[in-house]
C-alpha positions in Angstrom: 175.1 -90.3 -35.8 173.4 -86.8 -36.0 172.2 -84.4 -32.9 169.5 -83.0 -32.8 169.9 -79.0 -33.5 167.6 -78.3 -30.8 168.5 -80.3 -27.7 171.3 -82.1 -28.8 169.7 -85.9 -28.7 170.4 -88.4 -31.2 168.2 -87.0 -34.4 166.0 -89.7 -36.5 165.2 -86.7 -38.3 165.5 -84.1 -40.7 164.3 -80.9 -42.0 162.1 -81.1 -45.2 163.7 -77.6 -45.8 167.1 -77.3 -44.4 167.8 -80.8 -43.9 169.2 -80.4 -40.4 168.5 -82.9 -37.7 166.1 -82.9 -34.8 165.1 -85.7 -33.0 160.9 -85.2 -31.9 158.0 -83.6 -33.0 158.6 -81.0 -30.0 162.3 -79.7 -31.4 160.7 -80.1 -34.8 157.7 -77.6 -34.2 160.8 -74.9 -32.0 163.3 -75.3 -35.4 160.0 -74.1 -37.4 159.7 -71.0 -35.1 162.3 -69.5 -37.4 162.2 -69.7 -41.1 165.3 -71.7 -42.3 166.6 -71.8 -46.0 167.3 -75.0 -48.2 170.9 -75.3 -48.9 172.6 -74.5 -51.9 173.2 -77.1 -54.1 176.4 -78.0 -55.1 177.4 -76.9 -58.6 178.7 -79.5 -60.6 180.8 -78.4 -63.3 180.5 -79.5 -66.9 183.3 -80.2 -68.9 183.6 -77.8 -71.9 183.5 -79.0 -75.5 186.9 -77.7 -76.0 188.9 -79.4 -72.7 187.7 -82.8 -74.5 190.5 -84.3 -76.7 191.5 -87.6 -78.1 194.2 -89.3 -76.6 195.1 -91.1 -80.0 193.5 -89.0 -83.1 194.3 -90.0 -86.5 193.4 -88.6 -89.9 189.7 -90.2 -89.6 189.1 -89.1 -86.3 185.5 -86.8 -86.3 185.6 -83.8 -84.3 184.2 -83.3 -80.8 182.0 -80.6 -82.2 180.4 -82.8 -85.0 179.9 -85.8 -82.4 177.6 -83.1 -80.7 175.8 -82.9 -83.8 174.8 -86.5 -83.6 172.5 -85.4 -80.6 170.6 -82.8 -82.4 170.1 -84.8 -85.3 166.2 -85.9 -85.7 167.2 -88.7 -88.2 169.5 -90.4 -86.1 167.1 -90.2 -83.4 164.2 -91.6 -85.5 166.8 -94.5 -86.5 167.6 -95.0 -82.7 164.1 -95.1 -81.6 164.1 -98.7 -83.9 165.0 -101.5 -81.1 167.0 -103.4 -83.5 169.3 -100.6 -83.8 170.0 -100.2 -80.5 170.5 -103.9 -80.0 173.0 -103.9 -82.9 174.9 -100.9 -81.2 175.1 -102.6 -77.7 176.3 -106.2 -79.3 178.8 -103.9 -81.2 179.9 -101.9 -78.0 180.2 -105.0 -76.4 182.2 -107.3 -79.0 186.1 -107.9 -78.5 186.0 -107.7 -83.0 183.4 -105.1 -83.8 185.2 -104.4 -87.1 183.8 -107.9 -88.3 181.0 -107.5 -86.9 180.0 -104.2 -88.5 181.3 -106.1 -91.9 178.0 -107.9 -91.2 175.7 -105.6 -89.8 176.3 -103.5 -92.8 174.1 -106.1 -94.8 171.4 -105.0 -92.8 169.2 -101.9 -93.9 168.1 -100.5 -91.0 171.6 -100.5 -89.9 172.8 -98.8 -93.1 170.0 -96.2 -92.8 171.4 -95.5 -89.3 175.1 -95.4 -90.3 174.3 -93.1 -94.1 171.7 -90.9 -91.2 175.6 -90.1 -88.4 177.4 -90.0 -92.0 175.3 -87.0 -93.1 175.6 -85.1 -89.5 179.5 -85.5 -89.3 180.7 -86.3 -92.8 177.8 -83.9 -95.0 178.0 -83.8 -98.6 179.7 -81.5 -100.3 178.0 -79.3 -102.6 180.3 -79.6 -105.9 177.9 -80.3 -108.0 
């Protein structure tokens, strides 16, 4: 239990600005006589892209930087707007044997469209023509 900042009684309320505890309207009014400030929000450290690594990379592993580009692809986002594509991806994610399912889903045009959009981002075609 928190104690009131004015009278040290058991508090049931918190100041909407500074979040300090008070017990009554009278103590709230006393507290408001002095301006208070909101507490600083704790800073959340976001991992730096360079600090993310793979535990077991292979020659086929896609770089983190290229995977980040998927977030920006309008074509990938358009494919993900389709609920059927999202359902397939959820099933693949939960599957104990996704390789077999991928072979099955590659027969569906909507899924191959999604795969092609992803590949254009992470493995763009070379301009050797």
